[in-house]
N, C-alpha and C positions, 0 to 999 in steps of 0.2 A: 504494500500500500504506500503510494507516494503522495505527499501533500506538503504545502508550506503554510506557515502561520506567522503573521506579523502583528505587532501592536506597538503602542508607545513605549519608550524606554524607561519611563519613570511615572509612578502613580502615587499620589499622596491622598489617602482616604482618612480624613481627620475632621471631625466636627469642630468648628471654630478656626479652621486653618486660614480662612480669608483674612482674619485679623492679624496674621503674621505674613501676609503676602510679600511685604517688602524684603524680608530676609530670604524668602524663597526665590524671588525674582532677581535680587541684586547680583548674584554671580553670573547672570545671563544677559542683562541689558541695563543701560543707564537712563535711557529716555524711551520708555515704552509707549506705544499707542494702545490705549485702553478702549476696547470696542464693546459697546453695549447698546441698550435701547432706553428710551425715555421712561418706560414702565419700571425698569430696574432702578433707575435713578430716583423716581418718585417714591418707590417703596423703601428707599434707604438702604438697599442691599449692598451698595457699593461703598458706603461711608467708611466702614472700618478698614476696608482694603485700601482705599485712597489715603487714609490717615497713616496706614502702615507703610505705604510707598514713600510718603513724605518723611516719615521718621527714619527711613532707611537712606534718605538723601537722594531719592530718585525723583527727577522731574518727569512729569508725564503729560501726554496730550490725550484728551478725551474725545472720542468719536462716539456720539450717542444717537445717531440718526438711523440706526438699524431698523429695517422693516421686516415683517413676516414674509416668508417666501422670497428671499432677498432679490430685489430687482437688480439687473446688471448696472443700471445707472447709479444706484446707491453703492454698489461694490466699487465701481470705478472712482466715485467721489471719495470713498474711504481710502483707496490706494493713493490717490493724489494728495489727500490731506496728510497721510502718514509721511509721504515724501517731503511735502512742503514744511512739515514740522520737524524734520530731521530725526525721525524716530529710528531706533536701532533694534527694536524688537516689538512684539505684539502680545497683548494680554486679551484674550476673549473672555467676556464675563456676561453670562446670560443664558438664554435658551439656544436652541439649535441654530437659529438664524444668526445670532451674534457669533457663535463659535465658527460657523461656516465662513462668514465674512472674514473673521480673524485669520483663519487658515489661508484664505486667498490673498489677503494683504501680505502676510508673511512670505508667501511664495513669490508675489509679483513686485513688492516694493523696491527690490534691488535688481529687478530683472528687466530685460528688454522685450520680453514676451507680453502680449496683450491678453486680456481675459478670454477673448474668443480663441486664442491660440491653444489654451489649455483645456478646453472642453473635451471630455472623452477620457480614455484610459492612458495613463502614463505619458501625457503630453507635456507636463510641466518639467522643465529642465533647470539645472542650476541648484544652488543651495538656498534653502529657506532661511529667513531671519529667525532668531530665537522666538519661540512660541510657547506660551503657557495658557491653558484653558481651564476655566472654572464654570461648570454648569449650575444654573439656578433652577432647573427643572429635572425631574427624574424621568427621562423619556428618550431623547434622541440617541444618547450614547456618543454624540459627536466628539466628545473630548478624547475618545480613544480610537477614532477612525481616521482614515486618510481620504475621506470623502467629503465633498461639499456639493450642495445642490443649489443652483442659481437659476432664477427666472430670466431667460434671455430677452433681448430687445423685441423679439417677435412672440413673446409670451409662451415659450416652451421651457419645461423643466430640464435643465442641462446638468448632467452629472460631471463632476471633476473628480477623478480618482487617480492619485499619484502619491508615491512614497514621500515626497517633500511636504505633504500636507499633515503628516503626523506631528503632533505637539511634542515638544521636549519634555514637558511635565503636564500631567493632568492632575488638577487639585480638586478633590471632591469633598465638599463641606456641606453636610446635610442641613445645617442651620440656614443655608441660603434658600432651601426649598420650603421652609415653614410657612411663608406668607403666600405661597401659591394657592389661589382659590380652588374650590372643589372641582369646578369644570376643567380647569387646567391640570390639576392633579390626576383626574380621571383620564382625560384625553392623552396626556403624555405617558401615563402609565400603561394605557392600552397600546400606544405606539411601541413602547418597549416590549410588551408581550408579543406583538406582531413581529418585531425583530427576532425574538427568540424562536417563535414558531417557524418563521420563514427560513431562518438559518438552519434549523433542524431538518427541514424538509426540502431544502434547495436541491436542485437537480444536478448541478455541475461540480460544485466545490465543497460539498459536505465532507467533513473530516472528523476524526475522533476528538480533537481538541475543541473545535467549534461545537460539536455535539454536547460535550461535557459542560461547556460554558452556557450554552443555550438552555439545557435542562435545568441547571442550577439557577439561572436567571429567571426562568418561568416559574420555578418553585417559589423563589423570593417574591416575585411580583404578584403572582396570583394569590398568595396567602397574606399579602400586606396592602393591596391597593384599596380595598373597601375600608380597611382600618385607617389608612392615610386620608381617605376622603371624609370619613365620618368623625375622626378625631385628629384634626389637622396639626395639633401641637404634639402629637405622639412622636417623639424624636426617634425612637427605635423603629417605628414603621417607616419614617422618612429615610432613615439610614438604610434599611433593607430595600426600599424602593430605589434609592440612588445606586446602591451596589448592584441590584438586579439590572438596572438600566445600563450600567457600565459593562457588566458581563455580557449582556445581550449585544451591546455595541461591538465588543471584541469578537463575538460570534459572527454577526452578520457582516462585519468588515472582511472576514475571511471566507464566509459561506454566504454569498449575497442574497438579498431580498428578491421578491418575485411579484406575483400578480396583485396582492393586496396593495402594495406600494404603487404599482403601475396604475391601478384604478383610483388610488387616492390622489395622485399628483394633479390630474386635470381638475379635480374639485377645488384644489387650492388655487390653480391658475385662473379659472373662470369664475369661481364664486367666493374666493378668499376664505375657504373653509380651513381652519387651522389643521396643520398636517396630522397631528395626533387624532383629532376628531374624524378627519377623512379616513384614516386607517381603521378607526373603530367602526365607522359606518359600513365599510366594505369587508370587514373581517369575516363575519358569518357566511355571507353568500359565497365568498371565495373558498372558505374551508369546505363548504358543501360541494362546490364545483370540483374541488381537487380530490374529493373522497375516493373516486375509483382508482386513483394512482397512489394516494398518500395514506390510505387507511391504516396500514401496519405502523407507520410512524406516528400517526395521530393516536393510535392505541397506546403506544409507548408514552406519549405526552399526557394522555389521560391518567396514566399511573402517577405521573409527576405531580399533577394538580389535584389528585384525589377524586377523580371522576367516579371511582368505585363501581365499575362494571366488571363482572367476572366472565362474561361470555367470550365468543371468538373475537378476533381483532376487528371485525366489522362492527360488532356491537359496542366494543370498547371505544372505537373511533367515534361512533355516534354519540356516546356518552361524553367524550371529550368536547365535541362541538357544542353539545347542550350545556356543559359546565362552563365553557367559555362565554356563551351567551348569557348565562346566569350571572357570572361575575361582572360582565360589562353592564348588564342591566342594574345590578346592585349599586354601581357607582353613580347612577343617575344620568349617564351620558345620553345625548340624543341618539335616536336609532333609525330615523327616516331621512332620506334626502330632502323631502319636502320641508322638514324641520329647519333646514339650513338654506332654504330659498331656491332649491333646484327644481326646475319645471320639467315636464315631460318633453317639451320641445327641445330642451338642451341635450337630451340623452344621446342622440346620434353624434353630435360633435364630441361629446365626452368619450364615447366609444371609439371614434376615429383617433382621438389623441392617445388612448390606451395602446392601440395597436402599433403606434409609432415608437413605443418605449421598449424596443427590442432588448436593450441591455438588462432589463428586469424580467421580461416575459420569457427569455431563454432559460431562466433559472426555475421557472414554475414547474411543479411536478407533472402538470397536464397542459398540453398546448391550448392556447386561448385564441379564438377568432374574434372578429368584429361582432358577429352575431352573439357570441358568448358574452362579450363585454356588455353589449346592449341589453341582453336579457338580465344579467346580474344587476345592472343599474336599475332596471325596471322593477326587479324584485323588491328593492328597498326604497322605492320612490315614496 
């Protein structure tokens, strides 16, 4: 059996670590570009980190114009700002969008390549600037992946996958996730569970290490997500969610995602549905669609989440899908496309966009056609 497995070189998992960010950062950069969004600023999540940077004698430039589903124009503005302010490294602080933009800034701020040059697989060349990432949600796992997803000028979700996008250090501080509202906790947590499920069932690069990480991630996430939603100050639940999201990130970074993500992306582009919520909406229909090919693996995951069915693998797989629907429902997350403003007239365009995302669909256990995609969208309208 031949496989490769890559991840970030250093991980700090420590509740309260953001308050000592200065000492973590100081050996790597002297004038960091801190990348975040205005919501993080308003919530005060960055305050202790910036105080720590100042105490360590580090002058920083703050870029806080991050938007969800990062538009190319925002990414380019961030790169220009980092250059203009003579930054020598990047700190990504926030949700997946902030971390993705931070990765791209680090790769391009000292490069002659353009953003469009690096769309795709291993197109980024040269050495990245020092990069440190701190997630404020337990969801994307972006802090440990070499992937960034950018919304192009023509409104397509473009993946950037390249080794230089790995952070030098991922700093995971569960205290940063305590203020996430219930709907964010639910959607990002389901996103992380999707990462684990799709990594475990991916068609092309499934491997023993990603399997072990995905199974452990799904165990942590499925057993803590409702608790994190209903008791938001429960730091143990928050730590377990953050750890699960990170492990799922390591898994899908090496065993890539598939059709749930392919069907979620157009919802973000056309209707600005948050990525985690879009994944949540499409999870059950895609699980059921994949059942003819993935049932044995779903049966194994059913054992992981306590689906408690002792029949053959087909029955156990069905119990897994039912249990996942039960968990998602218990979080209170929306479960119909109509709940997020999607109309029947939009479905053909969404399905057309799905079929263009070959980089994800090629990993799906079962081939998906335009008609399949249209039917699955219709099921959850």
